[in-house]
C-alpha positions, -999 to +999 in steps of 0.1 A: -010+283+159+020+303+153+014+342+148+032+351+118+036+386+133+054+383+166+057+414+191+089+423+206+089+427+243+085+463+254+120+481+260+125+486+298+132+522+303+160+527+332+164+560+345+201+568+349+213+568+386+230+602+392+262+595+411+262+607+450+267+642+454+305+654+465+302+670+498+306+709+497+315+712+538+325+695+565+299+682+593+300+707+624+309+680+647+342+672+623+348+710+622+349+713+658+367+683+666+393+695+639+398+725+658+398+708+690+425+686+680+447+713+665+442+731+699+452+697+716+485+698+695+496+732+703+490+726+742+512+692+739+540+711+718+542+742+746+541+711+773+570+694+750+554+663+752+538+665+717+544+629+701+549+624+662+522+601+657+498+629+670+510+651+641+506+624+613+472+620+626+468+655+626+480+659+591+456+630+579+424+648+593+438+682+575+440+661+543+405+646+551+389+680+558+405+693+523+382+669+505+353+673+529+353+637+544+337+642+572+340+608+588+378+603+582+384+641+597+367+630+627+383+597+634+420+616+628+408+642+650+398+623+680+430+599+674+450+632+680+432+643+708+436+611+724+472+607+715+477+642+731+458+635+763+480+601+765+514+620+763+505+644+786+495+621+810+528+601+806+548+631+812+533+634+848+542+598+856+573+596+877+606+587+854+613+546+855+646+537+872+661+509+857 
């Protein structure tokens, strides 16, 4: 009934999982959006309507670009562009008299 020679189950060989490769460059979309964001900041500064929030977002976009994080670069750069557009539109409105 009992086999005197028990066989051990065959070992399971698992191939090591390689970590994902770190990106070595930004996507073309992120790079062009970052350049557009930098240009928006320059234009807003010239018009004297630059918001500090736009500058902070640009710094975050540049920091993300240094580590080749295309998604974060794109997100922050788009926010810079939006903030600069809003600040320009706000400057064109009539001043509020209280």
